[in-house]
DSSP file (Angstrom, degrees, kcal/mol; ACC not computed):
  #  RESIDUE AA STRUCTURE BP1 BP2  ACC     N-H-->O    O-->H-N    N-H-->O    O-->H-N    TCO  KAPPA ALPHA  PHI   PSI    X-CA   Y-CA   Z-CA
    1    1 A M              0   0    0      0, 0.0     2,-0.2     0, 0.0     3,-0.0   0.000 360.0 360.0 360.0 148.0  112.1  149.2   40.4
    2    2 A K     >  -     0   0    0      1,-0.1     4,-2.1     4,-0.0     5,-0.2  -0.482 360.0-107.5 -86.6 164.3  113.9  147.7   43.4
    3    3 A I  H  > S+     0   0    0      1,-0.2     4,-2.4     2,-0.2     5,-0.2   0.891 119.4  53.3 -61.2 -41.4  114.2  144.0   44.0
    4    4 A E  H  > S+     0   0    0      1,-0.2     4,-1.6     2,-0.2    -1,-0.2   0.895 109.0  49.8 -62.1 -38.4  111.7  144.0   46.8
    5    5 A E  H  > S+     0   0    0      2,-0.2     4,-0.7     1,-0.2    -1,-0.2   0.891 110.7  49.8 -66.9 -39.1  109.2  145.8   44.6
    6    6 A L  H >< S+     0   0    0     -4,-2.1     3,-0.6     1,-0.2    -2,-0.2   0.900 109.5  51.2 -65.6 -40.5  109.7  143.2   41.8
    7    7 A N  H 3< S+     0   0    0     -4,-2.4    -1,-0.2     1,-0.2    -2,-0.2   0.832 115.7  41.4 -66.3 -32.0  109.3  140.3   44.3
    8    8 A N  H 3< S+     0   0    0     -4,-1.6    -1,-0.2    -5,-0.2    -2,-0.2   0.462  89.3 116.8 -95.2  -2.2  106.0  141.7   45.6
    9    9 A A    <<  -     0   0    0     -4,-0.7     4,-0.1    -3,-0.6    -3,-0.0  -0.378  55.2-152.3 -70.5 144.3  104.6  142.8   42.2
   10   10 A K  S    S+     0   0    0     -2,-0.1    -1,-0.1     2,-0.1    -4,-0.0   0.657  78.0  78.9 -86.6 -18.8  101.5  141.1   40.9
   11   11 A I  S    S-     0   0    0      1,-0.0    -2,-0.1     2,-0.0     2,-0.0  -0.794  86.5-121.5 -93.8 127.6  102.4  141.7   37.3
   12   12 A P        -     0   0    0      0, 0.0    -2,-0.1     0, 0.0    -1,-0.0  -0.333   8.5-138.8 -66.9 150.7  105.0  139.2   35.8
   13   13 A I  S    S+     0   0    0     -4,-0.1     2,-0.4     1,-0.1    -2,-0.0   0.859  87.6  53.9 -76.2 -36.8  108.2  140.6   34.5
   14   14 A V        -     0   0    0      2,-0.0     2,-0.5    -3,-0.0    -1,-0.1  -0.843  69.0-158.3-105.6 134.0  108.3  138.3   31.4
   15   15 A K        -     0   0    0     -2,-0.4     2,-0.5    -3,-0.0    -2,-0.0  -0.952  11.8-143.9-111.8 128.2  105.4  137.9   29.0
   16   16 A I        -     0   0    0     -2,-0.5     2,-0.3     1,-0.0    -2,-0.0  -0.780  21.9-117.9 -94.7 130.4  105.2  134.8   26.9
   17   17 A D    >   -     0   0    0     -2,-0.5     3,-1.4     1,-0.2     4,-0.1  -0.492  14.2-147.4 -68.3 126.0  103.9  135.2   23.4
   18   18 A T  G >  S+     0   0    0     -2,-0.3     3,-1.5     1,-0.3     4,-0.2   0.675  91.4  74.1 -71.0 -17.1  100.7  133.1   22.9
   19   19 A E  G >  S+     0   0    0      1,-0.3     3,-1.2     2,-0.1    -1,-0.3   0.672  80.0  74.1 -69.4 -15.2  101.6  132.4   19.3
   20   20 A L  G X  S+     0   0    0     -3,-1.4     3,-1.7     1,-0.2    -1,-0.3   0.632  73.7  83.3 -71.8 -12.4  104.2  129.9   20.5
   21   21 A E  G X  S+     0   0    0     -3,-1.5     3,-1.5     1,-0.3    -1,-0.2   0.760  75.5  70.7 -61.2 -24.9  101.4  127.5   21.4
   22   22 A R  G <  S+     0   0    0     -3,-1.2    -1,-0.3     1,-0.3    -2,-0.1   0.705  95.5  53.8 -67.4 -17.4  101.3  126.4   17.8
   23   23 A F  G X  S+     0   0    0     -3,-1.7     3,-1.8    -4,-0.1    -1,-0.3   0.492  79.3 120.4 -92.7  -4.8  104.7  124.7   18.4
   24   24 A R  T <  S+     0   0    0     -3,-1.5     3,-0.1     1,-0.3    -3,-0.0  -0.400  82.3  10.3 -64.7 131.4  103.5  122.7   21.4
   25   25 A G  T 3  S+     0   0    0      1,-0.3     2,-0.3    -2,-0.1    -1,-0.3   0.462 103.8 113.8  82.5   1.4  103.8  118.9   20.9
   26   26 A R    <   -     0   0    0     -3,-1.8     2,-0.8     0, 0.0    -1,-0.3  -0.819  67.4-128.0-106.8 146.0  105.9  119.3   17.7
   27   27 A E        -     0   0    0     -2,-0.3    -3,-0.0     1,-0.2     0, 0.0  -0.829  24.3-177.0 -88.9 112.9  109.5  118.3   17.2
   28   28 A L  S    S+     0   0    0     -2,-0.8    -1,-0.2     1,-0.3    -5,-0.0   0.826  79.9  27.7 -81.4 -31.6  111.2  121.3   15.8
   29   29 A F     >  +     0   0    0      1,-0.1     4,-2.3     2,-0.1    -1,-0.3  -0.681  67.1 169.9-130.2  78.0  114.6  119.7   15.3
   30   30 A P  H  > S+     0   0    0      0, 0.0     4,-2.3     0, 0.0     5,-0.2   0.844  78.1  52.0 -63.4 -34.9  114.1  116.0   14.8
   31   31 A K  H  > S+     0   0    0      2,-0.2     4,-2.1     1,-0.2     5,-0.1   0.925 112.3  45.1 -67.0 -43.2  117.8  115.3   13.8
   32   32 A K  H  > S+     0   0    0      2,-0.2     4,-2.4     1,-0.2    -1,-0.2   0.871 112.5  52.2 -67.6 -36.3  119.2  117.1   16.9
   33   33 A L  H  X S+     0   0    0     -4,-2.3     4,-2.4     2,-0.2    -2,-0.2   0.914 109.5  48.9 -65.4 -42.8  116.6  115.3   19.1
   34   34 A A  H  X S+     0   0    0     -4,-2.3     4,-2.2     2,-0.2    -2,-0.2   0.904 112.0  49.1 -63.3 -41.3  117.6  111.9   17.7
   35   35 A L  H  X S+     0   0    0     -4,-2.1     4,-2.4     2,-0.2    -2,-0.2   0.906 110.9  49.8 -64.7 -41.7  121.3  112.7   18.2
   36   36 A A  H  X S+     0   0    0     -4,-2.4     4,-2.3     2,-0.2    -2,-0.2   0.901 110.6  49.7 -64.9 -40.6  120.7  113.8   21.8
   37   37 A K  H  X S+     0   0    0     -4,-2.4     4,-2.0     2,-0.2    -1,-0.2   0.903 111.5  49.3 -63.4 -40.8  118.7  110.6   22.5
   38   38 A K  H  X S+     0   0    0     -4,-2.2     4,-1.6     2,-0.2    -2,-0.2   0.908 111.2  49.1 -64.8 -42.1  121.5  108.5   21.1
   39   39 A M  H  X S+     0   0    0     -4,-2.4     4,-0.7     1,-0.2    -2,-0.2   0.891 111.3  49.4 -65.9 -39.4  124.1  110.4   23.1
   40   40 A L  H  < S+     0   0    0     -4,-2.3     3,-0.4     1,-0.2    -1,-0.2   0.865 108.4  53.3 -67.8 -35.4  122.1  109.9   26.3
   41   41 A A  H  < S+     0   0    0     -4,-2.0    -1,-0.2     1,-0.2    -2,-0.2   0.845 115.7  39.9 -67.3 -32.7  121.7  106.2   25.7
   42   42 A N  H  < S+     0   0    0     -4,-1.6    -1,-0.2    -5,-0.1    -2,-0.2   0.464  89.8 117.9 -94.7  -2.7  125.4  105.8   25.3
   43   43 A A     <  -     0   0    0     -4,-0.7     2,-0.6    -3,-0.4    -3,-0.0  -0.381  54.4-146.5 -70.3 140.9  126.4  108.1   28.1
   44   44 A R        -     0   0    0     -2,-0.1    -1,-0.1     3,-0.0    -2,-0.1  -0.940  11.7-153.8-108.9 120.4  128.3  106.6   31.0
   45   45 A L        -     0   0    0     -2,-0.6     2,-0.1     1,-0.1     0, 0.0  -0.639  28.5 -97.9 -90.4 149.8  127.6  108.2   34.4
   46   46 A P        -     0   0    0      0, 0.0     2,-0.4     0, 0.0    -1,-0.1  -0.390  38.7-118.2 -67.3 143.6  130.1  108.2   37.2
   47   47 A K        -     0   0    0     -2,-0.1    -3,-0.0    -3,-0.0     3,-0.0  -0.689  22.3-146.0 -85.2 132.2  129.6  105.5   39.7
   48   48 A H        -     0   0    0     -2,-0.4     2,-0.1     1,-0.0    -1,-0.0  -0.805  23.6-111.9 -95.6 135.7  128.9  106.7   43.2
   49   49 A P        -     0   0    0      0, 0.0     2,-0.3     0, 0.0    -1,-0.0  -0.448  32.7-126.2 -66.2 136.9  130.3  104.5   46.1
   50   50 A T        -     0   0    0     -2,-0.1     2,-0.5     1,-0.0    -3,-0.0  -0.653  16.5-128.4 -85.6 139.4  127.5  102.9   48.0
   51   51 A E              0   0    0     -2,-0.3    -1,-0.0     1,-0.1     0, 0.0  -0.752 360.0 360.0 -88.4 127.1  127.4  103.5   51.7
   52   52 A E              0   0    0     -2,-0.5    -1,-0.1     0, 0.0    -2,-0.0   0.368 360.0 360.0-121.8 360.0  127.1  100.3   53.7
């Protein structure tokens, strides 16, 4: 298929497996999630100069 045909197609290219719904709302990797939250809490973002 050409790109124009894909853009105008009514059928999606990717199909999502409905069995993945059983994982909705669950933490699959609690240790990694805790580490990511800790890293985000300690992260220092660059300061942007304020325009006055």
